[in-house]
Backbone bond lengths (Angstrom), bond angles and torsions (degrees), N, CA, C in turn:
res aa  C-N    CA-C-N  psi(-1)  N-CA   C-N-CA  omega(-1)  CA-C   N-CA-C  phi
1 M - - - 1.411 - - 1.579 109.17 -
2 N 1.276 113.96 112.67 1.541 116.11 -178.38 1.506 112.26 -83.45
3 E 1.341 113.58 -178.73 1.493 119.38 -177.20 1.473 112.48 -64.94
4 A 1.396 118.19 -37.53 1.453 123.79 -178.21 1.574 111.81 -58.86
5 V 1.302 115.53 -40.68 1.457 121.06 -177.94 1.517 107.39 -70.20
6 I 1.336 117.60 -44.35 1.514 123.03 178.84 1.576 108.18 -56.82
7 I 1.392 112.22 -50.66 1.517 115.67 -176.37 1.535 110.30 -64.84
8 H 1.356 116.49 -35.98 1.381 116.01 176.33 1.547 118.18 -66.01
9 F 1.330 113.31 -42.14 1.552 116.75 171.47 1.438 115.33 -62.84
10 T 1.333 115.69 -34.98 1.478 119.13 -179.38 1.491 109.42 -69.89
11 S 1.311 116.22 -43.07 1.456 119.11 177.27 1.470 111.61 -62.53
12 E 1.394 119.98 -42.65 1.442 117.61 176.17 1.446 116.84 -65.14
13 L 1.370 115.51 -33.67 1.453 121.03 176.50 1.640 110.31 -61.78
14 L 1.352 113.91 -45.62 1.459 116.51 179.68 1.519 110.57 -64.49
15 W 1.330 118.43 -38.86 1.456 118.79 176.24 1.553 110.79 -64.70
16 L 1.365 115.81 -38.71 1.470 115.45 178.86 1.473 113.15 -67.58
17 V 1.283 119.13 -36.08 1.503 121.11 176.16 1.536 107.61 -62.37
18 L 1.331 116.07 -44.46 1.457 118.55 -179.54 1.557 112.31 -61.55
19 I 1.267 114.05 -46.80 1.508 118.28 -179.14 1.538 109.22 -66.92
20 L 1.252 117.90 -42.85 1.535 120.15 179.70 1.479 114.95 -62.53
21 S 1.368 115.90 -37.70 1.409 120.01 -179.86 1.551 115.92 -82.97
22 L 1.380 115.55 -12.61 1.440 117.58 -174.54 1.512 111.79 -67.70
23 P 1.271 128.65 -40.17 1.474 121.16 -179.38 1.488 112.71 -64.61
24 V 1.319 116.87 -39.45 1.522 115.14 176.77 1.513 116.00 -65.67
25 V 1.416 114.55 -37.85 1.396 118.89 179.68 1.556 110.30 -66.47
26 V 1.308 115.06 -41.85 1.500 119.40 -176.50 1.549 109.94 -67.51
27 V 1.359 116.91 -39.81 1.471 117.69 179.49 1.575 109.52 -68.75
28 A 1.314 117.33 -39.97 1.470 117.84 -178.00 1.530 109.14 -66.69
29 S 1.298 117.50 -38.91 1.489 121.02 -178.97 1.540 108.64 -71.59
30 A 1.313 120.49 -39.11 1.537 118.04 -178.57 1.501 107.88 -71.62
31 V 1.324 119.69 -39.52 1.445 121.26 -175.38 1.561 107.81 -71.94
32 G 1.348 119.65 -34.82 1.429 121.52 176.92 1.458 110.23 -66.74
33 I 1.322 122.03 -41.84 1.449 122.86 177.61 1.518 111.68 -64.21
34 L 1.356 114.90 -46.20 1.455 117.92 178.67 1.571 115.09 -59.55
35 V 1.339 111.95 -41.77 1.487 115.79 -178.77 1.538 110.01 -73.14
36 S 1.343 115.67 -35.74 1.480 114.92 171.40 1.519 116.87 -64.05
37 L 1.287 116.01 -38.39 1.450 118.41 170.95 1.463 115.09 -60.65
38 F 1.353 115.93 -46.26 1.494 118.95 172.39 1.436 113.45 -58.00
39 Q 1.312 118.96 -42.13 1.549 118.35 -177.86 1.581 108.16 -71.65
40 A 1.257 118.23 -31.63 1.501 117.06 -178.70 1.536 109.51 -72.53
41 L 1.381 116.55 -36.48 1.465 122.40 175.41 1.489 117.08 -64.92
42 T 1.345 115.16 -41.15 1.430 125.28 -178.19 1.548 113.52 -95.03
43 Q 1.270 116.97 -7.14 1.500 125.24 -176.44 1.521 114.25 57.31
44 I 1.277 115.24 32.03 1.423 120.54 171.40 1.564 111.02 -86.33
45 Q 1.320 115.07 124.80 1.499 115.65 -171.34 1.575 109.97 -115.44
46 D 1.248 116.41 38.18 1.494 122.49 -179.42 1.482 109.00 -88.26
47 Q 1.308 123.31 115.50 1.469 124.32 -178.27 1.508 111.29 -77.95
48 S 1.277 116.50 -30.90 1.433 122.66 -178.22 1.618 108.55 -61.89
49 L 1.269 116.00 -35.21 1.474 120.20 177.12 1.449 113.95 -55.61
50 Q 1.404 110.19 -49.48 1.530 116.50 -179.04 1.542 110.88 -64.80
51 F 1.251 115.49 -39.48 1.447 119.72 -178.91 1.539 114.40 -65.38
52 L 1.333 112.10 -43.55 1.500 119.33 178.85 1.567 110.52 -63.61
53 I 1.318 115.40 -48.34 1.463 118.22 -178.68 1.511 111.79 -62.48
54 K 1.336 116.03 -39.37 1.504 119.60 -177.46 1.573 104.59 -69.30
55 L 1.283 120.93 -38.96 1.453 124.23 -177.16 1.501 109.95 -62.04
56 V 1.335 114.70 -43.48 1.560 122.17 -176.05 1.508 102.46 -69.31
57 A 1.282 124.51 -42.44 1.497 127.10 -175.14 1.551 107.21 -67.11
58 V 1.316 120.19 -40.46 1.451 121.41 -178.12 1.524 109.32 -73.04
59 C 1.334 116.60 -37.28 1.486 119.28 178.37 1.548 110.07 -67.40
60 I 1.326 120.58 -36.99 1.399 124.43 174.85 1.544 112.00 -62.49
61 T 1.310 112.82 -45.66 1.451 121.75 -178.80 1.478 109.87 -61.68
62 L 1.402 118.52 -46.58 1.438 119.73 177.02 1.507 114.21 -62.72
63 A 1.380 114.81 -37.00 1.478 116.53 178.09 1.490 114.23 -66.96
64 V 1.258 118.13 -27.04 1.451 126.56 -178.03 1.478 109.04 -75.59
65 I 1.326 119.38 -47.14 1.502 125.41 -171.00 1.501 112.78 -101.77
66 Y 1.257 119.03 4.59 1.523 117.51 -175.48 1.470 109.58 -59.85
67 H 1.308 123.91 -38.59 1.427 123.50 -176.35 1.569 110.96 -66.86
68 W 1.337 117.74 -41.67 1.350 121.56 174.99 1.583 113.23 -63.18
69 M 1.313 114.64 -42.96 1.417 118.03 176.91 1.562 111.35 -61.28
70 G 1.354 117.75 -49.01 1.406 120.72 -177.24 1.492 113.28 -62.87
71 S 1.346 119.02 -42.46 1.476 120.04 -179.87 1.568 109.99 -68.88
72 T 1.264 118.30 -34.12 1.474 119.14 175.50 1.456 113.47 -67.54
73 L 1.352 120.21 -41.12 1.470 123.43 174.54 1.463 110.42 -65.01
74 L 1.336 120.66 -41.06 1.456 122.74 -175.45 1.643 107.75 -71.43
75 N 1.293 116.62 -37.14 1.437 115.64 174.00 1.543 112.57 -59.87
76 Y 1.338 117.36 -48.28 1.460 122.04 177.49 1.514 110.57 -58.90
77 A 1.299 118.67 -44.08 1.382 120.84 -176.53 1.519 110.78 -65.96
78 G 1.344 118.93 -37.37 1.372 125.10 177.21 1.557 111.91 -62.26
79 L 1.303 115.94 -43.55 1.434 123.80 178.83 1.543 106.32 -62.68
80 A 1.234 117.95 -50.98 1.453 123.36 -177.62 1.592 112.62 -58.74
81 F 1.376 112.83 -42.31 1.462 115.81 178.29 1.557 112.70 -70.42
82 D 1.372 114.37 -32.46 1.398 120.68 179.01 1.604 108.01 -63.13
83 Q 1.302 113.51 -43.25 1.495 121.11 -178.53 1.537 106.74 -65.79
84 I 1.294 118.48 -42.84 1.400 119.04 178.67 1.568 114.34 -63.80
85 G 1.338 112.35 -37.33 1.501 116.85 172.34 1.410 114.20 -61.86
86 H 1.352 120.86 -32.22 1.499 117.49 176.51 1.426 119.19 -75.81
87 I 1.401 113.24 -6.56 1.513 116.61 177.53 1.546 109.20 -73.83
88 G 1.340 115.89 -43.48 1.398 119.69 -177.12 1.539 116.05 -68.06
89 G 1.332 111.10 -31.27 1.533 117.72 -174.50 1.458 110.54 -102.32
């Protein structure tokens, strides 16, 4: 395995991490903005409300996309282990 292959797999892994974390980050940001707007309009200053709603939204998002995330990670791991297997042989 030369340096180009290692760099390629590392860059793929970084893109994979970015893509897999994107749905959770987007949902948490959107819910945070909406709850902050609601709190500003109603003058409710309870911080635990924002945390609880964001936590529920992130948990629901993870429950919805866990199958996609798992299969994507397993595919990448399979490719990486196949490449490692080609080194020895």
